[in-house]
SEBAFI-531593 format. One record per residue: residue in one letter; x, y negated, z negated of N, C-alpha, C in turn. Coordinates in steps of 0.02 Angstrom, whole numbers, plus 50000, padded with zeros to 5 digits. Atoms other than C-alpha are relative to their C-alpha. Example, Ala and Ser with C-alpha at 12.3 -4.5 7.8 and 13.67 -1.06 7.14 Angstrom:
2
A500455005950000506155022549610500454994050000
S499585005950003506845005349643499614994549963
! end
This chain:
351
M499325000149986527664579439587500124996350065
P499885004149939528374567239717500265004550056
N499734996449944528904572839891500664996850024
K499375003649981530354560639906500444998849932
Q499585001050054531864557739801500564995450020
K499435004249985533344545539787500675004650002
A499354996349992535064552139844500524995350027
L499425003549973536794546039884500275003450059
V499794997049937537274548740066500634996550025
C499365002249969538994546940144499995002050076
Y500064998549926539014545240334500645001850034
E499364998149971540874547240371500564999349951
V499395000350042542584548940294500134992849982
G499835006650026542984533640185499454995249999
S500525004650004541264525940200499704999749931
V500345001050068540224519440051499475005349995
L500574995350016538904529939965499384995650005
S500645003749984537184523940025499435003249959
L500574997650036535674525539909499384999950047
E500514999549951534284532440013499455004649976
L500544995250013532614541940006500025005850048
I499954994149962532644559740063499435004749975
D500504995250021531384574640053500255003749941
I499854995250054531324585339898499865006950032
P500084993349969531634603239957499575004949962
E500354994450032530624618739919500475005849986
P499574993950011531484633539837499795005750041
G500154993749964531604649039943500085006149953
P500004994050037531604667239883500714999849959
G499414999550039532884668839741500324993249979
E499745006650014533084650239719499554996249947
V500315004450052532624637039588500064992650023
L499975006849992532154618939610500064996649931
V499855003250062532914608339473499884992450006
E500065007050008532424590939423500634997849959
L499375001550034534154583839381499984994449950
R500025005350053534354574639221500704997349981
G499285002250006536264573839217500415002750055
I499534998049949537604574339344500714998649978
G499285000950019539464577239298500424998550059
L499595002049944540734568639407500695003649999
N499334996549992542324577039471500464996150051
S499535002949950543894571939564499845002450071
L500184997449934543274583239706499514995250034
D500465004249971541894570539733500324994550040
W499675005349968543064556239776500475002450055
L499574997249945544194567439879499565001750061
M500434999049943542734572239986499844993450036
Q500175007049970542274553640012500594997050034
D499415003649973544054547440040500325003350057
R499634995649954544794561740137499605004950041
G500414995249968543334572240195500175007249982
S499794993650021544064586740097499375004649994
F500504994750008542964602640114499294997850033
V500645002149973541564592640203499885003850068
K500134996049942540734603940329499624996250052
Q500375003849955539594591140406499814993049973
W500195006950019539144572540409499354998450033
P499905002950066538164563840341500005005349945
A499894995150056538514572440175499744997149935
I500165002350071537904571839994500455004349959
F499544996950043539204575839866499715002149935
G500214998350068539094581839686500015007249987
F499964992950015539394598339602499785002349931
D500214998150068538984597839415499334996949986
A500645002750013537224595939355499645004049945
A500454996850047535924600039223499334996750006
G500675003049993534044597239216499475005149979
L500594996050020532334605139204499765003550063
V500244995849948531694619039313499304997050021
A500635003649972530304610739423499625005950035
K500324994849965529904626239532500475006250003
V499634993849990530474644139554499765003550063
G500184996649938530544653739715499815007249986
E500204993350002529944671139752500555004649970
G499554994750027530734684939644500444997249942
V499565002950054531524673039515499645001749932
T500284998350066531244679739336500454997649944
S499505001550054532814673739245499834993349965
V500185006750027532104655839216499304998850022
A500695002249983530424647639217499914992750005
V500145006849994529664630539251500074996749927
G499935003250064530174618839112500645001649963
D499354997950039531774627739057500554994650013
R499365004349998533344617139024500525004550029
V499494996049968534674623439142500624996050021
M499415003149972536434619639203500225004350060
H499804995849939537184624639372500504995850038
S499545003349959538474619739500499785000050072
G500095000149929538334614639680500515004750034
T499564995249966539314624139814500244997550067
L499735001749933540384621639967499685004550050
E500294995049954539484636540041499374997350032
E500645002549978537844626940062499934992649979
P500015007350018537934607640066499374997849974
Q500655002050027536084606240032499905000949926
M500044998850072536394612339856500454995049960
S499575005050034537424596739811499594996249946
T500335003050060536964585839660499944992449992
F500075007650007537064567139696499324998050023
K500745001549987535184565939701499605001849940
Q500424999150059533704568139590499685007249992
Y500204992849998533174586039636500475003950042
T499664995849956534104600539707499815007449996
V500134992750002533884618739751500665003749988
I499384996350017535114631539682499795007749997
C500114992550008535264650739685499935001749925
A500124998150073534544657839523500545004049968
D499454996250026536014669439502500514995549967
F499505004150025537064654039465499704994249963
V500315004750045535954645239342500035003049928
A499984997950065536174646039156499544995649954
K500415004150045534954640739017500474996349957
V499615004650047535584626238909499775001749930
P500244998750064535574631238728499844993749961
P500265005850030534734619638604500534995449967
N499475004250033536374613938522500424995550047
I499675004149954536944605538681499474995750040
S500445004649964536184590438770500045001250073
L499974999349928535794590038953500574995950029
D499405003749980537104576438970500635003949995
E499414995850010538424587938895499985005850048
A500054994049954537804602739000500204998250071
S499875001949930537954592839160500734999650016
A499295000949988539814591339136500365006849996
I499694993350013540094610239115500145004450061
P499994993949953539754621339267500635000950045
L499474999549947541084617739400500665001049961
V499375000250036542524614739275500085006749955
L499994993650041542044629739164500175005650049
A499904994749955541954640739318500755000350022
T499315000449976543694634539381500475003349945
G499634997250056544454638539207499935007449993
A500164992950006543594655239199500275004450058
F499764996249941544004660739376500755000150001
A499264999850006545834656039348500235006049959
L499764994450044545944668739207499715006750021
Y500334993649995544684681739252499785002350069
D500164998249935544304681839436500505005450027
S499554994849970544984696539538500534996850044
K499445002149956546574694939644499805001450069
H500124998849930546174692239824500394994450036
P499555004949973547674682439893499784997450069
P499635005050038547904668439940499584996949943
R500435003050053546464664539819499925005549942
G500104995050052545924672539660500244997549932
G499755001550067546374673039475500475004949974
L499524995650034547394682339347499745007349993
A500354993450006546134697039349500085002749925
L500014997650066546164697539157499295002549981
T500624997750028544794706439059499654994349962
P500305005650032543564692739012499755001449927
P500214998650065543014690938831499305002049987
W500724997750004541204694738867499965007550021
E499994992949988541694712238921500245003949943
D499774995550055541974727038800500774999950001
G499264999950007543744725738736500374994150025
G499695006249971544064708838816500174995049947
R499865005050050543964698038660500635001849959
G499384998850039545704696838581500435004850033
K499564995049970546444708838706500734998150013
Y499375002249982547924698138746500394997049941
A499695002650061548454694738564500775001150004
G499294999749997550304691138553500304998250066
E499745001749932550444686638739499994992350007
P500005007749989550984668538778499674998650069
I500295002649942550084658638910500154992549998
V499895007249993550524641238977499514997450047
I500505003449962549184629439041500204992450011
A499825007249989549734613139122499374996050011
G500575004349996548534598839105499405002049953
G500494997850046547614604238950499454994749982
A500525005150019546714587738924499484998750057
G500515000449945545854588639093499375004049988
S500654996450010544094595139105500085007650009
V499904992749990544664611539179500465002949945
G499514997750052546134613139059499695001449933
Q500324999250069545024611338905499645006549995
F500344993250000543954626338955500475005750006
A499514994949995545474636239004500315001649932
I499714999150068546204633638830499525004049958
Q500474996650041544624639138745499905007450019
L500054993149977544444654638853500605004149980
A499384996650020546254659138822499985001849925
R500084998550073545904657938637499565005949990
L500474994550008544434669838653500345006850022
S499674994349976545564681538748500555002549956
G499504998250050546774681738606500714997550013
F499325002349980548264673338690500314995749938
S499635003450050549584666938569500755000850010
P500255007050004550454655638584499644997750065
I500325003349942549394644738698500324993450004
V499595006449988550554631038765499704996250054
T500335004449950549874616238858500414993850005
T499685006449990550554599938929499414994749996
A500475005450005549614583938887500304993949967
S499795005550036549794566538821499975001249923
K499994998550072550254566838634499374997549962
H500605002650040548714556838585499425004950008
N500544995049999547664571438640500215006849963
E499734993750033548704584538538499495002949949
A500424997750050547524585738390499365002650026
Y500584997149967546004587738501500115006750032
L499884994049963546784601238607500125005449953
K499894994850049547354610638452499355002149967
S500664998350026545554610138389499655004750048
L500304995649947545064619338553500345006950001
G499654993849998546384632738529500744999750022
A499335000149986548034626738592500435000249940
T499594998950061549454631338477500614994950004
H499425005149989550784619438555499864995650057
V500105005149946550654603338655500664996950015
I499385003349978552164597938757499784993450032
D500145006749976552154579538794500104999750078
R500005000349930551724576938979500524995150027
V499515004649976552944562738994500735002550002
L499364996849998554444574038966500135002450072
P499814997649934555414578739123499775007150012
L500234993349985554674593939207500595004650006
A499394995549997556464600439227500115003049932
T499884997450068556424603039038499425004649979
L500584996150022554774612639036500175006849975
A499844993050017555494630139034500405000149931
T499605000550070556714624838890499554998749945
N500475001950057555294617238789499585006349985
V500384994350012554254633038812500415005349967
A499574995050032555704644338761500134998349928
Q499965001850073555794634338599499385002549959
V500664997550031554004640538566500005007249994
T500044992549999554174658538615500625002950037
D499474996649965555564670438662499755005650045
K500324994949958554324681838754500004997050074
P500075002749933554334680538947499294998250014
V500655002449986552874670639011499725003350063
M500244996249941551874682339123499364996750028
Y500645002849978550274671439134500054992149998
A499995007550002550164652639182499464997550049
F500515003149956548844641139255500194992749999
D499855007149986549274624239331499364996450014
A500605003749986547734613639310500154992750023
V499815006449971548674598239374500185001050073
S499844997749928549454605839530500224994650046
T499615004349954550534592039596500575004250029
S499454996049975552034597739697500525001149944
E499524999650052553104594239548499805005349943
T500234995150055552044603839418499985007150030
Q500014993049972551784618739536500685003349999
N499314997149997553674621139560500265001249928
A499754998750068554054618839377499675005749967
M500354994550029552684631039326500225006650032
Y499764993849969553284643539455500685002049969
D499354998550028555054642439386499935002749930
L500124997750066554354645039211499805007349994
V500274993550002553454661139251500545005350009
A499504994749998554464677239224499925003950062
P500094995349943554804689239371499465004949986
G500574995650010553264699839395499414996649970
G500545003450033552194686739314499524996550056
S500535002749955550724676839387499864992849983
L500125007150004550374658539419499364998450040
I500605002549966548654651039464500054992850009
I499975007249990548574634039544499324998350025
D500645002149975547044623539586500004995050055
R499955003949935547644614039739500465003850045
R499584996849949548514619039900500695000649975
S499324998750022550174626839868500534995050028
E499425004249979551684615139874500625002949969
I499404996950027552864627739798500515001350055
D499474999249955554544629239887499955006850036
E500154993849959554294642240029500585005349982
A499434995250013556024649839986499835003749933
K500194996450063555374653939810499465004850015
L500534995649986553784661339876500215006250042
A499774994549954554694672140004500305005349964
T499734994250038555494682339864499495004949980
G500544995550018553804689439820500005002749928
E499914997150066554344691939643499474997449951
K500525002650047552904681839567499324999550041
Y500645000849965551034681839607499774993149990
V500245007450000550364664639654499325000450040
A500655000449964548524661339701499644993549982
L500405005950010547364646539723499295001749976
V500654998750030545834646439615499474995050030
S500535004149979544134639839674499485000649944
G500504999750051542794635039549499295000850028
D500664999349967541384637739676499715006749986
A500314993750022540284650739598499685003750057
Q500344996649942539444654339766500475002250054
N499504997049957541054658839853499915007549995
P500134992850006540714676839903500555004049968
Q499454996550035542424682439840499984999749929
S500055000650073542024676539667499305001449972
H500714998750022540214682139657499995004149934
E500064995650054540514696239533500204996449934
C499775003650059541494685339411499524994449982
A500485005750012540264670539435499365002449969
K500644997550029538714680839396500095002149928
A499874997750070539484687939237500084994149961
L499875006350043540044670639182499334996649988
Y500645003350011538304663339209499525004249954
A500404996050038537504678139125500164999649926
H499775000850073538524674638965500104992849977
A499815006950017538744655938971499554997149944
T500465002950051537194651738866500245001949930
E499814997650065537774662638722500684997349982
L499325002350017539584656738731499964992749969
F500085006450028538994638938699499524999949940
A500454999550057537584643038583500325002049937
S499624997850060538784652038468500564995649978
G499435004450017540064638038473500675003050021
D499404997249975541354649738550500334995250048
I499735005249951541574636638685499654993849986
K500305006750009541274618238661500014996250064
P500005004249937540794606138800500554994649997
N499555005749997541964592538858499694993549969
R500235006650021541854575038784499714996550061
I500275003149940540734564538895499884992949984
E500245006950005540284546338931499444999350051
V500535000849954538614542239008500084993250032
V499935006149960538824529239145499274997250014
P500675002749990537324517439156499844999050076
G500205002049931536334514039316499785006150041
G500194994449957535944531839372500475001050059
L499624998949942536514535639544500394993650027
A499675006649984536934517039568500664999049965
G499395001150039538314518839440500565005050027
V499534994649979539224533339536500644996550033
T499435003049964540334522039645500524997349953
A499525002950047541134512839501500295005649958
A499754994250041541304528939401500535003950039
L499524996149957542224537539548500654995650000
D499405004449999543414522439549500435001549937
R499604998650064543874526639368500355006650005
L499684993549990544194544539416500634999750046
R499475001149955545304538839557500664997149963
E499445002950037546344529039431500315005049947
G499774994950048546524544439316499664999849932
L500414999850068545494549939164500125007049974
S499884993450032545884563539041499575000449936
A500344998450066544954571338891499314996750003
L500675003249998543324563338953499695001550066
K500424998449940541964568039080499484994750008
L500525005049988540884554839161499355003450024
V500664997449987539004558239175499574994650024
V500555004649984537594549439262499315003649995
R500674997150006535724551739241499624997450058
P500305002149934534964551639415499254997549992
Q500735002250008533134548839352500024992849978
E500025007050019533694531739285500264995650059
T499835004049941534164525739461499514994750013
P500465005549988533394508639492499714999950069
! end
């Protein structure tokens, strides 16, 4: 096994990603060293590069979604073994666990085996966005962050528990929205209403959405459009788009006493929030955030079976050529906007 690896390093806000050689780390107690075979790209990656969002120190290595083969296990690790196919997410809690490189160390608690019916390319596009969708629905409430605190489908009595309850998910065609729809289906929600481009309607309905509202319609009509689907009050909503406009429209849609989860900093009118009549929280998909540990460990413990059974299907993917050298151009595509598709690179193919 080599002692050096290729990695993409960013030295300051707005600078280019530089391909460099760095050391391959050793796993500590409770950790796993993974030889990365696929890396899923996220909007968070370019936000860190362009704006320095969430970056704790420079130079920095970005990247959060990955899958690969276990190369080494640290002391006390029994959940996986050398050679296992696994998927995992990086974390803002420990920058060294990022994924824009060929090997990384990760906490074994947040590693899931990849079932045989899913490729490593597909698996590499799962962890962060699956966790974001799952935490939005099932994480505990710890304002200003947290989730809806619903009973997850992997717990006794959780599957189908919310039958007959409507839920609205803005941005269903995004990577996070796709998983949120599938999880809502497992939880029994009906109707499951989402916003998306009409050309994605059939695909989103195959995942579990019952109604797709065209995203080009004015947001001022969102509540009216949802009311045409269900006459029940909307008590649960997740805004996986989270612009100022969508946050305020989704807030207005939720009934008094209901809950809205957003995935970017709140831009909801302060006068609305001051009433306190609705619960609003910001979700994080970081499995290693201490506040989300309980939900994260449970998710990772059940993720393999959820995908092996076909209860949840991975996002559609496109493999970008060039390994790590293809990341810069791929991030440009994400900056321009991309839906219903996740971009993946294979770091071991880096020239």
